[in-house]
Backbone of each chain as nested JSON, in Angstrom:
{
  "chains": [
    {"id": "A", "residues": [
      {"number": 1, "name": "MET", "atoms": {"N": [-9.125, 21.684, -9.041], "CA": [-9.652, 21.696, -7.682], "C": [-10.884, 20.818, -7.588]}},
      {"number": 2, "name": "LYS", "atoms": {"N": [-11.259, 20.54, -6.373], "CA": [-12.418, 19.687, -6.118], "C": [-13.453, 20.463, -5.324]}},
      {"number": 3, "name": "ILE", "atoms": {"N": [-14.677, 19.982, -5.42], "CA": [-15.768, 20.569, -4.636], "C": [-16.108, 19.598, -3.516]}},
      {"number": 4, "name": "GLY", "atoms": {"N": [-16.306, 20.133, -2.315], "CA": [-16.653, 19.283, -1.188], "C": [-17.465, 20.026, -0.159]}},
      {"number": 5, "name": "ARG", "atoms": {"N": [-17.715, 19.337, 0.93], "CA": [-18.423, 19.949, 2.047], "C": [-17.715, 19.523, 3.321]}},
      {"number": 6, "name": "VAL", "atoms": {"N": [-17.479, 20.462, 4.207], "CA": [-16.759, 20.134, 5.442], "C": [-17.652, 19.263, 6.325]}},
      {"number": 7, "name": "ALA", "atoms": {"N": [-17.157, 18.056, 6.619], "CA": [-17.934, 17.1, 7.412], "C": [-17.468, 17.04, 8.86]}},
      {"number": 8, "name": "GLY", "atoms": {"N": [-16.26, 17.494, 9.126], "CA": [-15.761, 17.398, 10.493], "C": [-14.323, 17.853, 10.578]}},
      {"number": 9, "name": "THR", "atoms": {"N": [-13.737, 17.606, 11.725], "CA": [-12.359, 18.037, 11.951], "C": [-11.512, 16.857, 12.431]}},
      {"number": 10, "name": "VAL", "atoms": {"N": [-10.22, 16.981, 12.197], "CA": [-9.262, 15.984, 12.661], "C": [-8.284, 16.696, 13.58]}},
      {"number": 11, "name": "VAL", "atoms": {"N": [-8.152, 16.177, 14.793], "CA": [-7.226, 16.769, 15.761], "C": [-5.986, 15.898, 15.843]}},
      {"number": 12, "name": "SER", "atoms": {"N": [-4.828, 16.534, 15.765], "CA": [-3.571, 15.799, 15.773], "C": [-2.522, 16.602, 16.521]}},
      {"number": 13, "name": "THR", "atoms": {"N": [-1.935, 16.011, 17.55], "CA": [-0.881, 16.701, 18.301], "C": [0.482, 16.399, 17.709]}},
      {"number": 14, "name": "ILE", "atoms": {"N": [0.697, 15.132, 17.37], "CA": [1.991, 14.732, 16.813], "C": [1.852, 14.71, 15.3]}},
      {"number": 15, "name": "SER", "atoms": {"N": [2.569, 15.6, 14.636], "CA": [2.426, 15.686, 13.183], "C": [3.705, 16.248, 12.591]}},
      {"number": 16, "name": "ALA", "atoms": {"N": [3.779, 16.189, 11.276], "CA": [4.859, 16.89, 10.591], "C": [4.724, 18.379, 10.903]}},
      {"number": 17, "name": "PRO", "atoms": {"N": [5.85, 19.083, 11.025], "CA": [5.814, 20.484, 11.487], "C": [4.907, 21.397, 10.668]}},
      {"number": 18, "name": "ILE", "atoms": {"N": [4.743, 21.106, 9.387], "CA": [3.924, 21.975, 8.544], "C": [2.472, 22.022, 9.033]}},
      {"number": 19, "name": "PHE", "atoms": {"N": [2.032, 21.014, 9.781], "CA": [0.646, 20.994, 10.248], "C": [0.467, 21.615, 11.627]}},
      {"number": 20, "name": "ASP", "atoms": {"N": [1.577, 22.034, 12.247], "CA": [1.462, 22.659, 13.565], "C": [0.606, 23.917, 13.467]}},
      {"number": 21, "name": "GLY", "atoms": {"N": [-0.414, 24.005, 14.288], "CA": [-1.254, 25.194, 14.326], "C": [-2.252, 25.284, 13.182]}},
      {"number": 22, "name": "ARG", "atoms": {"N": [-2.29, 24.269, 12.332], "CA": [-3.261, 24.307, 11.226], "C": [-4.479, 23.459, 11.557]}},
      {"number": 23, "name": "LYS", "atoms": {"N": [-5.63, 23.973, 11.172], "CA": [-6.87, 23.225, 11.362], "C": [-7.021, 22.234, 10.21]}},
      {"number": 24, "name": "LEU", "atoms": {"N": [-7.245, 20.975, 10.559], "CA": [-7.455, 19.958, 9.531], "C": [-8.944, 19.68, 9.404]}},
      {"number": 25, "name": "LEU", "atoms": {"N": [-9.434, 19.757, 8.184], "CA": [-10.856, 19.556, 7.933], "C": [-11.053, 18.261, 7.171]}},
      {"number": 26, "name": "LEU", "atoms": {"N": [-11.981, 17.446, 7.655], "CA": [-12.375, 16.248, 6.91], "C": [-13.546, 16.657, 6.022]}},
      {"number": 27, "name": "CYS", "atoms": {"N": [-13.335, 16.564, 4.713], "CA": [-14.331, 17.058, 3.757], "C": [-14.882, 15.904, 2.929]}},
      {"number": 28, "name": "ASP", "atoms": {"N": [-16.201, 15.816, 2.854], "CA": [-16.825, 14.921, 1.88], "C": [-16.642, 15.547, 0.51]}},
      {"number": 29, "name": "LEU", "atoms": {"N": [-16.237, 14.752, -0.463], "CA": [-16.223, 15.257, -1.836], "C": [-17.645, 15.188, -2.372]}},
      {"number": 30, "name": "THR", "atoms": {"N": [-18.009, 16.162, -3.168], "CA": [-19.378, 16.21, -3.68], "C": [-19.355, 16.475, -5.183]}},
      {"number": 31, "name": "THR", "atoms": {"N": [-20.496, 16.194, -5.804], "CA": [-20.707, 16.595, -7.188], "C": [-20.981, 18.099, -7.19]}},
      {"number": 32, "name": "PRO", "atoms": {"N": [-20.984, 18.734, -8.361], "CA": [-21.326, 20.165, -8.398], "C": [-22.709, 20.461, -7.823]}},
      {"number": 33, "name": "ASP", "atoms": {"N": [-23.603, 19.464, -7.843], "CA": [-24.933, 19.655, -7.256], "C": [-24.91, 19.553, -5.734]}},
      {"number": 34, "name": "GLY", "atoms": {"N": [-23.796, 19.142, -5.168], "CA": [-23.687, 19.029, -3.719], "C": [-23.934, 17.634, -3.173]}},
      {"number": 35, "name": "ASP", "atoms": {"N": [-24.103, 16.652, -4.075], "CA": [-24.321, 15.284, -3.596], "C": [-22.992, 14.623, -3.259]}},
      {"number": 36, "name": "PRO", "atoms": {"N": [-22.908, 13.942, -2.112], "CA": [-21.653, 13.282, -1.746], "C": [-21.28, 12.201, -2.761]}},
      {"number": 37, "name": "THR", "atoms": {"N": [-20.006, 12.139, -3.102], "CA": [-19.551, 11.086, -4.015], "C": [-19.235, 9.802, -3.253]}},
      {"number": 38, "name": "GLY", "atoms": {"N": [-19.165, 9.879, -1.94], "CA": [-18.773, 8.728, -1.134], "C": [-17.31, 8.775, -0.73]}},
      {"number": 39, "name": "ASP", "atoms": {"N": [-16.54, 9.601, -1.392], "CA": [-15.12, 9.726, -1.061], "C": [-14.921, 10.955, -0.169]}},
      {"number": 40, "name": "TYR", "atoms": {"N": [-13.768, 11.029, 0.468], "CA": [-13.48, 12.17, 1.331], "C": [-12.007, 12.527, 1.21]}},
      {"number": 41, "name": "ILE", "atoms": {"N": [-11.665, 13.665, 1.77], "CA": [-10.26, 14.07, 1.801], "C": [-10.03, 14.878, 3.082]}},
      {"number": 42, "name": "ILE", "atoms": {"N": [-8.866, 14.72, 3.656], "CA": [-8.481, 15.565, 4.795], "C": [-7.61, 16.684, 4.241]}},
      {"number": 43, "name": "ALA", "atoms": {"N": [-8.018, 17.915, 4.472], "CA": [-7.324, 19.065, 3.914], "C": [-7.098, 20.104, 5.008]}},
      {"number": 44, "name": "ALA", "atoms": {"N": [-5.985, 20.824, 4.895], "CA": [-5.698, 21.895, 5.856], "C": [-6.488, 23.142, 5.469]}},
      {"number": 45, "name": "ASP", "atoms": {"N": [-7.004, 23.801, 6.483], "CA": [-7.817, 24.995, 6.259], "C": [-6.929, 26.212, 6.007]}},
      {"number": 46, "name": "THR", "atoms": {"N": [-7.335, 27.045, 5.058], "CA": [-6.619, 28.316, 4.872], "C": [-7.552, 29.514, 4.972]}},
      {"number": 47, "name": "ILE", "atoms": {"N": [-8.854, 29.279, 5.113], "CA": [-9.806, 30.383, 4.995], "C": [-10.84, 30.366, 6.123]}},
      {"number": 48, "name": "ASP", "atoms": {"N": [-10.575, 29.615, 7.188], "CA": [-11.484, 29.537, 8.327], "C": [-12.853, 28.999, 7.928]}},
      {"number": 49, "name": "ALA", "atoms": {"N": [-12.851, 27.915, 7.174], "CA": [-14.103, 27.239, 6.83], "C": [-14.601, 26.461, 8.034]}},
      {"number": 50, "name": "GLY", "atoms": {"N": [-15.905, 26.247, 8.081], "CA": [-16.496, 25.533, 9.203], "C": [-17.304, 24.343, 8.743]}},
      {"number": 51, "name": "VAL", "atoms": {"N": [-17.7, 23.527, 9.71], "CA": [-18.467, 22.321, 9.403], "C": [-19.763, 22.702, 8.689]}},
      {"number": 52, "name": "GLY", "atoms": {"N": [-20.022, 21.995, 7.579], "CA": [-21.218, 22.258, 6.785], "C": [-20.984, 23.158, 5.593]}},
      {"number": 53, "name": "ASP", "atoms": {"N": [-19.866, 23.877, 5.593], "CA": [-19.606, 24.789, 4.47], "C": [-19.291, 24.006, 3.19]}},
      {"number": 54, "name": "PRO", "atoms": {"N": [-19.861, 24.422, 2.059], "CA": [-19.399, 23.896, 0.774], "C": [-18.093, 24.586, 0.404]}},
      {"number": 55, "name": "VAL", "atoms": {"N": [-17.111, 23.82, 0.017], "CA": [-15.769, 24.39, -0.131], "C": [-15.09, 23.961, -1.431]}},
      {"number": 56, "name": "LEU", "atoms": {"N": [-14.103, 24.763, -1.806], "CA": [-13.19, 24.455, -2.905], "C": [-11.937, 23.841, -2.296]}},
      {"number": 57, "name": "ILE", "atoms": {"N": [-11.533, 22.716, -2.829], "CA": [-10.394, 22.0, -2.262], "C": [-9.312, 21.85, -3.326]}},
      {"number": 58, "name": "LEU", "atoms": {"N": [-8.137, 22.327, -2.98], "CA": [-6.965, 22.163, -3.839], "C": [-6.275, 20.866, -3.439]}},
      {"number": 59, "name": "ASP", "atoms": {"N": [-5.91, 20.043, -4.415], "CA": [-5.219, 18.788, -4.092], "C": [-4.019, 18.626, -5.022]}},
      {"number": 60, "name": "GLU", "atoms": {"N": [-3.084, 19.508, -4.869], "CA": [-1.877, 19.475, -5.706], "C": [-0.75, 20.112, -4.906]}},
      {"number": 61, "name": "GLY", "atoms": {"N": [0.368, 19.408, -4.846], "CA": [1.404, 19.76, -3.893], "C": [2.096, 21.09, -4.104]}},
      {"number": 62, "name": "SER", "atoms": {"N": [2.563, 21.382, -5.324], "CA": [3.363, 22.603, -5.445], "C": [2.498, 23.839, -5.271]}},
      {"number": 63, "name": "SER", "atoms": {"N": [1.241, 23.771, -5.705], "CA": [0.331, 24.901, -5.445], "C": [0.099, 25.069, -3.951]}},
      {"number": 64, "name": "ALA", "atoms": {"N": [-0.069, 23.938, -3.258], "CA": [-0.305, 24.005, -1.813], "C": [0.89, 24.609, -1.093]}},
      {"number": 65, "name": "ARG", "atoms": {"N": [2.072, 24.213, -1.498], "CA": [3.277, 24.744, -0.84], "C": [3.444, 26.232, -1.117]}},
      {"number": 66, "name": "GLN", "atoms": {"N": [3.041, 26.635, -2.302], "CA": [3.097, 28.067, -2.626], "C": [2.185, 28.851, -1.687]}},
      {"number": 67, "name": "ILE", "atoms": {"N": [0.992, 28.311, -1.428], "CA": [0.037, 29.01, -0.563], "C": [0.549, 29.079, 0.871]}},
      {"number": 68, "name": "VAL", "atoms": {"N": [1.125, 27.983, 1.36], "CA": [1.594, 28.004, 2.749], "C": [2.994, 28.609, 2.876]}},
      {"number": 69, "name": "GLY", "atoms": {"N": [3.625, 28.939, 1.754], "CA": [4.898, 29.632, 1.806], "C": [6.072, 28.755, 2.171]}},
      {"number": 70, "name": "GLU", "atoms": {"N": [6.017, 27.487, 1.761], "CA": [7.137, 26.569, 2.017], "C": [7.592, 25.985, 0.685]}},
      {"number": 71, "name": "THR", "atoms": {"N": [8.883, 25.729, 0.568], "CA": [9.349, 25.097, -0.666], "C": [9.382, 23.577, -0.542]}},
      {"number": 72, "name": "VAL", "atoms": {"N": [9.594, 23.084, 0.668], "CA": [9.591, 21.643, 0.896], "C": [8.709, 21.364, 2.101]}},
      {"number": 73, "name": "ALA", "atoms": {"N": [7.594, 20.678, 1.878], "CA": [6.705, 20.315, 2.977], "C": [5.744, 19.241, 2.475]}},
      {"number": 74, "name": "PRO", "atoms": {"N": [5.425, 18.277, 3.334], "CA": [4.563, 17.178, 2.887], "C": [3.083, 17.555, 2.946]}},
      {"number": 75, "name": "ILE", "atoms": {"N": [2.722, 18.595, 2.255], "CA": [1.342, 19.069, 2.292], "C": [0.83, 19.15, 0.864]}},
      {"number": 76, "name": "ARG", "atoms": {"N": [-0.411, 18.771, 0.663], "CA": [-0.944, 18.683, -0.695], "C": [-2.384, 19.173, -0.785]}},
      {"number": 77, "name": "ALA", "atoms": {"N": [-3.197, 18.889, 0.219], "CA": [-4.621, 19.234, 0.14], "C": [-4.927, 20.42, 1.044]}},
      {"number": 78, "name": "LEU", "atoms": {"N": [-5.544, 21.45, 0.462], "CA": [-5.917, 22.647, 1.214], "C": [-7.351, 23.027, 0.882]}},
      {"number": 79, "name": "VAL", "atoms": {"N": [-8.074, 23.501, 1.887], "CA": [-9.363, 24.146, 1.634], "C": [-9.046, 25.6, 1.309]}},
      {"number": 80, "name": "VAL", "atoms": {"N": [-9.371, 26.009, 0.067], "CA": [-8.945, 27.328, -0.401], "C": [-10.106, 28.28, -0.693]}},
      {"number": 81, "name": "GLY", "atoms": {"N": [-11.343, 27.821, -0.533], "CA": [-12.461, 28.739, -0.779], "C": [-13.754, 28.195, -0.206]}},
      {"number": 82, "name": "ILE", "atoms": {"N": [-14.626, 29.116, 0.188], "CA": [-15.98, 28.738, 0.594], "C": [-16.897, 29.094, -0.57]}},
      {"number": 83, "name": "ILE", "atoms": {"N": [-17.653, 28.115, -1.032], "CA": [-18.455, 28.307, -2.245], "C": [-19.765, 29.004, -1.903]}},
      {"number": 84, "name": "ASP", "atoms": {"N": [-20.01, 30.134, -2.597], "CA": [-21.289, 30.822, -2.441], "C": [-22.349, 30.171, -3.325]}},
      {"number": 85, "name": "GLU", "atoms": {"N": [-21.946, 29.842, -4.542], "CA": [-22.944, 29.393, -5.497], "C": [-22.264, 28.624, -6.621]}},
      {"number": 86, "name": "VAL", "atoms": {"N": [-22.899, 27.554, -7.076], "CA": [-22.48, 26.86, -8.287], "C": [-23.632, 26.987, -9.274]}},
      {"number": 87, "name": "ASP", "atoms": {"N": [-23.338, 27.532, -10.432], "CA": [-24.383, 27.711, -11.449], "C": [-24.081, 26.776, -12.607]}},
      {"number": 88, "name": "LEU", "atoms": {"N": [-24.937, 25.788, -12.811], "CA": [-24.714, 24.823, -13.887], "C": [-25.487, 25.192, -15.148]}},
      {"number": 89, "name": "GLY", "atoms": {"N": [-26.03, 26.386, -15.156], "CA": [-26.636, 26.913, -16.375], "C": [-27.98, 26.318, -16.755]}}
    ]},
    {"id": "B", "residues": [
      {"number": 1, "name": "MET", "atoms": {"N": [-5.273, 14.044, 1.93], "CA": [-4.815, 13.06, 2.903], "C": [-5.972, 12.168, 3.29]}},
      {"number": 2, "name": "LYS", "atoms": {"N": [-5.628, 10.988, 3.747], "CA": [-6.619, 9.998, 4.143], "C": [-6.296, 9.506, 5.552]}},
      {"number": 3, "name": "LEU", "atoms": {"N": [-7.344, 9.009, 6.209], "CA": [-7.137, 8.338, 7.483], "C": [-6.617, 6.933, 7.235]}},
      {"number": 4, "name": "GLY", "atoms": {"N": [-5.823, 6.435, 8.171], "CA": [-5.33, 5.071, 8.07], "C": [-5.065, 4.496, 9.441]}},
      {"number": 5, "name": "LYS", "atoms": {"N": [-5.014, 3.164, 9.489], "CA": [-4.655, 2.488, 10.733], "C": [-3.403, 1.66, 10.471]}},
      {"number": 6, "name": "VAL", "atoms": {"N": [-2.437, 1.822, 11.36], "CA": [-1.184, 1.086, 11.206], "C": [-1.416, -0.354, 11.635]}},
      {"number": 7, "name": "ILE", "atoms": {"N": [-1.205, -1.292, 10.715], "CA": [-1.467, -2.697, 11.032], "C": [-0.197, -3.541, 11.001]}},
      {"number": 8, "name": "GLY", "atoms": {"N": [0.941, -2.924, 10.719], "CA": [2.158, -3.726, 10.728], "C": [3.369, -2.928, 10.318]}},
      {"number": 9, "name": "THR", "atoms": {"N": [4.48, -3.613, 10.292], "CA": [5.731, -2.97, 9.899], "C": [6.38, -3.785, 8.779]}},
      {"number": 10, "name": "VAL", "atoms": {"N": [7.258, -3.145, 8.057], "CA": [7.994, -3.827, 6.99], "C": [9.48, -3.598, 7.233]}},
      {"number": 11, "name": "VAL", "atoms": {"N": [10.238, -4.668, 7.188], "CA": [11.689, -4.544, 7.289], "C": [12.294, -5.059, 5.993]}},
      {"number": 12, "name": "ALA", "atoms": {"N": [13.178, -4.287, 5.389], "CA": [13.88, -4.705, 4.177], "C": [15.348, -4.374, 4.367]}},
      {"number": 13, "name": "THR", "atoms": {"N": [16.167, -5.394, 4.375], "CA": [17.594, -5.152, 4.573], "C": [18.247, -4.7, 3.274]}},
      {"number": 14, "name": "GLU", "atoms": {"N": [17.918, -5.387, 2.216], "CA": [18.444, -5.005, 0.898], "C": [17.489, -3.995, 0.292]}},
      {"number": 15, "name": "LYS", "atoms": {"N": [17.948, -2.791, 0.092], "CA": [17.075, -1.782, -0.479], "C": [17.905, -0.686, -1.122]}},
      {"number": 16, "name": "THR", "atoms": {"N": [17.251, 0.108, -1.903], "CA": [17.947, 1.22, -2.535], "C": [18.496, 2.137, -1.433]}},
      {"number": 17, "name": "PRO", "atoms": {"N": [19.726, 2.602, -1.56], "CA": [20.401, 3.295, -0.452], "C": [19.629, 4.495, 0.097]}},
      {"number": 18, "name": "ASP", "atoms": {"N": [18.86, 5.153, -0.749], "CA": [18.113, 6.326, -0.29], "C": [17.094, 5.988, 0.793]}},
      {"number": 19, "name": "LEU", "atoms": {"N": [16.736, 4.713, 0.9], "CA": [15.715, 4.333, 1.88], "C": [16.311, 3.935, 3.229]}},
      {"number": 20, "name": "GLU", "atoms": {"N": [17.633, 4.006, 3.35], "CA": [18.276, 3.679, 4.634], "C": [17.733, 4.581, 5.738]}},
      {"number": 21, "name": "GLY", "atoms": {"N": [17.389, 3.971, 6.86], "CA": [16.977, 4.756, 8.021], "C": [15.516, 5.141, 8.044]}},
      {"number": 22, "name": "ILE", "atoms": {"N": [14.798, 4.812, 6.989], "CA": [13.37, 5.155, 6.957], "C": [12.572, 3.963, 7.47]}},
      {"number": 23, "name": "LYS", "atoms": {"N": [11.644, 4.239, 8.393], "CA": [10.805, 3.176, 8.943], "C": [9.544, 3.044, 8.099]}},
      {"number": 24, "name": "PHE", "atoms": {"N": [9.252, 1.813, 7.698], "CA": [8.079, 1.578, 6.857], "C": [6.997, 0.826, 7.632]}},
      {"number": 25, "name": "LEU", "atoms": {"N": [5.782, 1.297, 7.475], "CA": [4.643, 0.717, 8.18], "C": [3.57, 0.315, 7.178]}},
      {"number": 26, "name": "ILE", "atoms": {"N": [2.862, -0.746, 7.512], "CA": [1.729, -1.144, 6.675], "C": [0.489, -0.447, 7.216]}},
      {"number": 27, "name": "VAL", "atoms": {"N": [-0.185, 0.255, 6.348], "CA": [-1.325, 1.076, 6.75], "C": [-2.565, 0.66, 5.964]}},
      {"number": 28, "name": "GLN", "atoms": {"N": [-3.617, 0.326, 6.687], "CA": [-4.925, 0.104, 6.056], "C": [-5.626, 1.45, 5.948]}},
      {"number": 29, "name": "LEU", "atoms": {"N": [-5.937, 1.85, 4.736], "CA": [-6.677, 3.102, 4.576], "C": [-8.109, 2.922, 5.06]}},
      {"number": 30, "name": "LEU", "atoms": {"N": [-8.685, 4.011, 5.576], "CA": [-9.993, 3.956, 6.232], "C": [-10.944, 4.964, 5.603]}},
      {"number": 31, "name": "ASP", "atoms": {"N": [-12.244, 4.703, 5.787], "CA": [-13.216, 5.731, 5.416], "C": [-13.341, 6.721, 6.567]}},
      {"number": 32, "name": "LYS", "atoms": {"N": [-14.244, 7.695, 6.416], "CA": [-14.295, 8.75, 7.434], "C": [-14.836, 8.247, 8.765]}},
      {"number": 33, "name": "HIS", "atoms": {"N": [-15.48, 7.067, 8.743], "CA": [-15.967, 6.475, 9.996], "C": [-14.939, 5.496, 10.586]}},
      {"number": 34, "name": "GLN", "atoms": {"N": [-13.751, 5.551, 10.042], "CA": [-12.62, 4.743, 10.496], "C": [-12.817, 3.252, 10.247]}},
      {"number": 35, "name": "GLN", "atoms": {"N": [-13.607, 2.943, 9.227], "CA": [-13.756, 1.552, 8.808], "C": [-12.822, 1.304, 7.613]}},
      {"number": 36, "name": "PRO", "atoms": {"N": [-12.253, 0.095, 7.512], "CA": [-11.344, -0.196, 6.406], "C": [-12.007, 0.082, 5.064]}},
      {"number": 37, "name": "ALA", "atoms": {"N": [-11.298, 0.764, 4.205], "CA": [-11.819, 1.1, 2.886], "C": [-10.636, 1.244, 1.937]}},
      {"number": 38, "name": "GLY", "atoms": {"N": [-10.64, 0.433, 0.908], "CA": [-9.567, 0.549, -0.065], "C": [-8.352, -0.261, 0.326]}},
      {"number": 39, "name": "GLU", "atoms": {"N": [-7.243, 0.114, -0.247], "CA": [-6.057, -0.728, -0.204], "C": [-5.258, -0.542, 1.087]}},
      {"number": 40, "name": "THR", "atoms": {"N": [-4.341, -1.476, 1.286], "CA": [-3.307, -1.257, 2.293], "C": [-2.079, -0.739, 1.56]}},
      {"number": 41, "name": "VAL", "atoms": {"N": [-1.39, 0.191, 2.191], "CA": [-0.201, 0.77, 1.563], "C": [0.976, 0.652, 2.518]}},
      {"number": 42, "name": "VAL", "atoms": {"N": [2.168, 0.68, 1.952], "CA": [3.377, 0.77, 2.765], "C": [3.748, 2.247, 2.83]}},
      {"number": 43, "name": "ALA", "atoms": {"N": [3.721, 2.782, 4.031], "CA": [3.948, 4.222, 4.206], "C": [5.174, 4.447, 5.08]}},
      {"number": 44, "name": "ALA", "atoms": {"N": [5.956, 5.438, 4.718], "CA": [7.099, 5.831, 5.535], "C": [6.604, 6.605, 6.75]}},
      {"number": 45, "name": "ASP", "atoms": {"N": [7.319, 6.447, 7.863], "CA": [6.946, 7.158, 9.089], "C": [7.556, 8.562, 9.049]}},
      {"number": 46, "name": "GLY", "atoms": {"N": [6.702, 9.532, 8.779], "CA": [7.183, 10.906, 8.678], "C": [7.203, 11.652, 9.994]}},
      {"number": 47, "name": "VAL", "atoms": {"N": [6.729, 11.016, 11.068], "CA": [6.737, 11.703, 12.367], "C": [7.584, 10.958, 13.405]}},
      {"number": 48, "name": "HIS", "atoms": {"N": [8.152, 9.824, 13.003], "CA": [9.142, 9.094, 13.81], "C": [8.605, 8.573, 15.141]}},
      {"number": 49, "name": "MET", "atoms": {"N": [7.318, 8.507, 15.295], "CA": [6.775, 8.078, 16.594], "C": [5.603, 7.125, 16.429]}},
      {"number": 50, "name": "VAL", "atoms": {"N": [5.429, 6.563, 15.245], "CA": [4.21, 5.815, 14.962], "C": [4.417, 4.326, 15.235]}},
      {"number": 51, "name": "GLY", "atoms": {"N": [3.441, 3.714, 15.882], "CA": [3.498, 2.29, 16.147], "C": [2.226, 1.589, 15.707]}},
      {"number": 52, "name": "PRO", "atoms": {"N": [2.244, 0.262, 15.706], "CA": [1.079, -0.505, 15.279], "C": [-0.17, -0.157, 16.086]}},
      {"number": 53, "name": "GLY", "atoms": {"N": [-1.299, -0.145, 15.41], "CA": [-2.578, 0.118, 16.042], "C": [-2.975, 1.582, 16.022]}},
      {"number": 54, "name": "GLU", "atoms": {"N": [-2.042, 2.448, 15.65], "CA": [-2.369, 3.868, 15.736], "C": [-3.174, 4.366, 14.54]}},
      {"number": 55, "name": "LEU", "atoms": {"N": [-4.045, 5.333, 14.848], "CA": [-4.818, 6.022, 13.818], "C": [-3.977, 7.198, 13.32]}},
      {"number": 56, "name": "VAL", "atoms": {"N": [-3.796, 7.249, 12.018], "CA": [-2.894, 8.26, 11.451], "C": [-3.543, 8.914, 10.239]}},
      {"number": 57, "name": "TYR", "atoms": {"N": [-2.889, 9.953, 9.712], "CA": [-3.26, 10.414, 8.391], "C": [-2.053, 10.362, 7.473]}},
      {"number": 58, "name": "VAL", "atoms": {"N": [-2.371, 10.073, 6.219], "CA": [-1.354, 9.677, 5.258], "C": [-1.429, 10.605, 4.054]}},
      {"number": 59, "name": "VAL", "atoms": {"N": [-0.258, 11.072, 3.6], "CA": [-0.204, 11.853, 2.374], "C": [0.407, 10.977, 1.29]}},
      {"number": 60, "name": "GLY", "atoms": {"N": [-0.102, 11.116, 0.082], "CA": [0.378, 10.286, -1.012], "C": [1.088, 11.098, -2.072]}},
      {"number": 61, "name": "SER", "atoms": {"N": [1.645, 10.393, -3.03], "CA": [2.332, 10.919, -4.208], "C": [3.626, 11.656, -3.845]}},
      {"number": 62, "name": "ARG", "atoms": {"N": [3.98, 12.611, -4.673], "CA": [5.274, 13.303, -4.547], "C": [5.474, 13.943, -3.172]}},
      {"number": 63, "name": "GLU", "atoms": {"N": [4.387, 14.367, -2.567], "CA": [4.489, 15.078, -1.288], "C": [4.947, 14.153, -0.163]}},
      {"number": 64, "name": "ALA", "atoms": {"N": [4.757, 12.84, -0.33], "CA": [5.155, 11.909, 0.729], "C": [6.653, 12.007, 1.004]}},
      {"number": 65, "name": "ALA", "atoms": {"N": [7.442, 12.073, -0.055], "CA": [8.897, 12.129, 0.122], "C": [9.314, 13.387, 0.872]}},
      {"number": 66, "name": "GLN", "atoms": {"N": [8.506, 14.421, 0.777], "CA": [8.87, 15.681, 1.422], "C": [8.684, 15.637, 2.938]}},
      {"number": 67, "name": "ALA", "atoms": {"N": [8.157, 14.535, 3.44], "CA": [8.099, 14.34, 4.889], "C": [9.398, 13.747, 5.424]}},
      {"number": 68, "name": "MET", "atoms": {"N": [10.29, 13.374, 4.512], "CA": [11.529, 12.71, 4.909], "C": [12.649, 13.748, 5.063]}},
      {"number": 69, "name": "PRO", "atoms": {"N": [13.676, 13.428, 5.854], "CA": [14.787, 14.374, 6.01], "C": [15.412, 14.738, 4.66]}},
      {"number": 70, "name": "ASN", "atoms": {"N": [15.583, 13.739, 3.782], "CA": [16.001, 14.003, 2.404], "C": [14.747, 13.914, 1.53]}},
      {"number": 71, "name": "PRO", "atoms": {"N": [14.294, 15.028, 0.976], "CA": [13.022, 14.999, 0.256], "C": [13.106, 14.357, -1.13]}},
      {"number": 72, "name": "PHE", "atoms": {"N": [14.298, 13.926, -1.542], "CA": [14.424, 13.294, -2.856], "C": [14.658, 11.799, -2.693]}},
      {"number": 73, "name": "VAL", "atoms": {"N": [13.685, 11.151, -2.098], "CA": [13.779, 9.712, -1.878], "C": [12.575, 9.027, -2.534]}},
      {"number": 74, "name": "PRO", "atoms": {"N": [12.741, 7.761, -2.894], "CA": [11.632, 7.058, -3.537], "C": [10.585, 6.578, -2.529]}},
      {"number": 75, "name": "VAL", "atoms": {"N": [9.776, 7.507, -2.06], "CA": [8.708, 7.223, -1.1], "C": [7.416, 7.779, -1.682]}},
      {"number": 76, "name": "ASP", "atoms": {"N": [6.35, 6.981, -1.715], "CA": [5.107, 7.471, -2.31], "C": [3.936, 7.574, -1.34]}},
      {"number": 77, "name": "HIS", "atoms": {"N": [4.091, 7.095, -0.122], "CA": [3.087, 7.35, 0.915], "C": [3.837, 7.633, 2.207]}},
      {"number": 78, "name": "ALA", "atoms": {"N": [3.374, 8.616, 2.962], "CA": [4.014, 8.903, 4.247], "C": [2.957, 9.244, 5.285]}},
      {"number": 79, "name": "ILE", "atoms": {"N": [3.217, 8.754, 6.492], "CA": [2.391, 9.147, 7.637], "C": [2.887, 10.509, 8.101]}},
      {"number": 80, "name": "VAL", "atoms": {"N": [1.986, 11.493, 8.107], "CA": [2.415, 12.84, 8.489], "C": [1.762, 13.322, 9.779]}},
      {"number": 81, "name": "GLY", "atoms": {"N": [0.952, 12.484, 10.409], "CA": [0.398, 12.87, 11.694], "C": [-0.309, 11.711, 12.368]}},
      {"number": 82, "name": "ILE", "atoms": {"N": [-0.326, 11.765, 13.698], "CA": [-1.088, 10.8, 14.495], "C": [-2.385, 11.476, 14.91]}},
      {"number": 83, "name": "VAL", "atoms": {"N": [-3.508, 10.793, 14.718], "CA": [-4.814, 11.399, 14.984], "C": [-5.176, 11.22, 16.459]}},
      {"number": 84, "name": "ASP", "atoms": {"N": [-5.497, 12.335, 17.119], "CA": [-6.029, 12.268, 18.478], "C": [-7.531, 12.023, 18.443]}},
      {"number": 85, "name": "GLU", "atoms": {"N": [-8.182, 12.716, 17.508], "CA": [-9.643, 12.678, 17.498], "C": [-10.162, 13.078, 16.123]}},
      {"number": 86, "name": "VAL", "atoms": {"N": [-11.186, 12.37, 15.656], "CA": [-11.932, 12.792, 14.467], "C": [-13.323, 13.144, 14.95]}},
      {"number": 87, "name": "SER", "atoms": {"N": [-13.751, 14.368, 14.692], "CA": [-15.117, 14.699, 15.093], "C": [-15.926, 15.036, 13.848]}},
      {"number": 88, "name": "LEU", "atoms": {"N": [-16.991, 14.283, 13.655], "CA": [-17.868, 14.48, 12.512], "C": [-19.166, 15.108, 12.987]}},
      {"number": 89, "name": "ALA", "atoms": {"N": [-19.681, 16.022, 12.183], "CA": [-20.923, 16.712, 12.561], "C": [-22.086, 15.731, 12.527]}}
    ]}
  ]
}
């Protein structure tokens, strides 16, 4: 999984059916310290994350399909957790 | 998934039979501010309504083929939605 921060939302009316009714979040990828790496990912929300939240992002297809309960769907990136704390020891 | 802008189309008459009927578009990948960033890719139209100039989002790797009617096709990027709006905080 990846660590990121929700930077915004993407609105789409015409999409593959798997995205119907799903909130798409544009997330900056970050280091464990929370610094932006410069890259981003668009991921479907599963936990009602909001803009500014530090999040856990899954970017692997079969795990994503398992979570959304589909065996065949063009979905790969999901926001699967809101991070409370990262402890680097 | 990444944002992209459709900048062209690709027509190939001679192709592997599994690709029959699939529309291919040239997509410039974009950063979150919708500026060109990174490579251009040939992406299959997974929503059947995409034309040049449109802002889209693109899924890559194995999941791209799953946007197609036959999910076992040699497709590695697919457009899975047309973007109405990107709102960044």
